[in-house]
C-alpha positions as a Markdown table, in Angstrom:
| # | Residue | x | y | z |
|---|---|---|---|---|
| 1 | Met | -15.9 | 4.6 | 5.8 |
| 2 | Asp | -18.2 | 7.0 | 4.0 |
| 3 | Val | -20.9 | 4.4 | 3.5 |
| 4 | Phe | -21.6 | 4.2 | 7.2 |
| 5 | Pro | -23.8 | 6.7 | 9.1 |
| 6 | Ala | -21.8 | 9.3 | 11.1 |
| 7 | Glu | -22.8 | 7.8 | 14.5 |
| 8 | Glu | -21.4 | 4.4 | 13.5 |
| 9 | Lys | -18.1 | 5.5 | 12.1 |
| 10 | Pro | -16.1 | 5.5 | 15.4 |
| 11 | Tyr | -17.3 | 1.9 | 16.0 |
| 12 | Val | -16.4 | 0.8 | 12.5 |
| 13 | Arg | -13.0 | 2.4 | 12.7 |
| 14 | Ala | -12.3 | 0.7 | 16.0 |
| 15 | Gln | -13.3 | -2.7 | 14.6 |
| 16 | Leu | -11.2 | -2.2 | 11.5 |
| 17 | Ala | -8.2 | -1.0 | 13.6 |
| 18 | Gly | -8.5 | -4.1 | 15.8 |
| 19 | Ser | -8.9 | -6.7 | 13.1 |
| 20 | Leu | -6.7 | -5.4 | 10.2 |
| 21 | Gln | -3.5 | -7.4 | 9.6 |
| 22 | Ala | -2.3 | -6.0 | 6.3 |
| 23 | Val | -3.4 | -4.4 | 3.0 |
| 24 | Ile | -1.7 | -5.6 | -0.1 |
| 25 | Ala | -2.4 | -4.0 | -3.5 |
| 26 | Gln | -0.9 | -5.1 | -6.8 |
| 27 | Lys | -0.2 | -3.5 | -10.2 |
| 28 | Leu | 0.8 | -5.4 | -13.3 |
| 29 | Met | 3.6 | -3.8 | -15.4 |
| 30 | Arg | 4.6 | -4.8 | -18.9 |
| 31 | Arg | 7.9 | -6.5 | -19.0 |
| 32 | Pro | 10.3 | -5.6 | -21.8 |
| 33 | Gly | 10.2 | -8.4 | -24.3 |
| 34 | Gly | 6.7 | -9.5 | -23.2 |
| 35 | Gly | 4.8 | -10.7 | -20.2 |
| 36 | Arg | 4.0 | -8.8 | -17.0 |
| 37 | Val | 5.5 | -8.5 | -13.6 |
| 38 | Ala | 3.6 | -7.7 | -10.4 |
| 39 | Ile | 4.5 | -4.6 | -8.3 |
| 40 | Phe | 3.1 | -4.6 | -4.8 |
| 41 | Glu | 2.2 | -2.0 | -2.2 |
| 42 | Val | 2.1 | -3.4 | 1.3 |
| 43 | Leu | 0.7 | -1.7 | 4.5 |
| 44 | Thr | 1.0 | -3.8 | 7.7 |
| 45 | Ala | -1.1 | -3.1 | 10.8 |
| 46 | Thr | 1.5 | -1.6 | 13.2 |
| 47 | Ala | 0.4 | 0.2 | 16.3 |
| 48 | Ala | 0.8 | 3.5 | 14.4 |
| 49 | Val | -1.4 | 2.3 | 11.6 |
| 50 | Ser | -4.1 | 1.1 | 13.9 |
| 51 | Asn | -4.1 | 4.3 | 15.9 |
| 52 | Leu | -4.4 | 6.4 | 12.7 |
| 53 | Ile | -7.4 | 4.3 | 11.6 |
| 54 | Arg | -9.0 | 4.4 | 15.0 |
| 55 | Glu | -8.6 | 8.2 | 15.2 |
| 56 | Gly | -9.9 | 8.7 | 11.6 |
| 57 | Lys | -6.6 | 10.2 | 10.4 |
| 58 | Thr | -6.3 | 7.9 | 7.4 |
| 59 | His | -4.9 | 10.7 | 5.3 |
| 60 | Gln | -1.6 | 10.2 | 7.3 |
| 61 | Leu | -1.3 | 6.6 | 6.3 |
| 62 | Ala | 0.7 | 7.4 | 3.2 |
| 63 | Ser | 3.6 | 8.9 | 5.2 |
| 64 | Val | 3.6 | 5.8 | 7.5 |
| 65 | Leu | 3.7 | 3.6 | 4.5 |
| 66 | Gln | 6.7 | 5.4 | 3.0 |
| 67 | Thr | 8.7 | 5.1 | 6.2 |
| 68 | Gly | 7.5 | 1.6 | 7.3 |
| 69 | Ala | 10.1 | -0.6 | 5.5 |
| 70 | Gln | 11.3 | -2.0 | 8.8 |
| 71 | Ser | 7.8 | -3.3 | 9.4 |
| 72 | Gly | 7.5 | -4.9 | 5.9 |
| 73 | Met | 5.8 | -2.0 | 4.3 |
| 74 | Gln | 6.5 | -0.6 | 0.8 |
| 75 | Thr | 4.9 | 1.8 | -1.6 |
| 76 | Phe | 4.3 | 1.0 | -5.3 |
| 77 | Glu | 7.3 | 3.3 | -6.1 |
| 78 | Gln | 9.6 | 1.3 | -3.8 |
| 79 | Gly | 8.4 | -2.0 | -5.2 |
| 80 | Leu | 8.9 | -0.7 | -8.8 |
| 81 | Gln | 12.4 | 0.4 | -7.9 |
| 82 | Gln | 13.2 | -3.0 | -6.4 |
| 83 | Arg | 12.1 | -4.7 | -9.7 |
| 84 | Ile | 14.2 | -2.2 | -11.7 |
| 85 | Asp | 17.3 | -2.8 | -9.5 |
| 86 | Ala | 16.8 | -6.6 | -9.9 |
| 87 | Gly | 16.8 | -6.2 | -13.6 |
| 88 | Val | 13.2 | -7.5 | -14.0 |
| 89 | Leu | 12.1 | -4.2 | -15.5 |
| 90 | Gly | 13.9 | -1.6 | -17.6 |
| 91 | Asp | 14.6 | 1.9 | -16.3 |
| 92 | Cys | 11.6 | 3.3 | -18.2 |
| 93 | Ala | 9.2 | 0.8 | -16.6 |
| 94 | Gly | 7.2 | 3.5 | -14.8 |
| 95 | Glu | 6.4 | 5.5 | -18.0 |
| 96 | Gly | 2.9 | 4.4 | -19.1 |
| 97 | Thr | 3.5 | 0.7 | -19.0 |
| 98 | Gly | 1.0 | -0.2 | -16.3 |
| 99 | Val | -1.9 | -2.5 | -17.1 |
């Protein structure tokens, strides 16, 4: 948002809030024994997310992301824990193994 002039920011936020469906980010972690496994962070465009974007309160998106599992959201930490629980990664996967 910082690349837009101040007078255009409310319009751009409204456009983004109205058109955003989801944001998916990926990190690749080294798998014990070789290879890599993807860890995902997922933010879906719920009414709360759209309102926060529209109002310029994007600093609050992290808390919505942490509590939005029922809407299909997950943090990187939650995704990592899922991979560890599934046995895909070892317990020390979060210690400097990202690529």
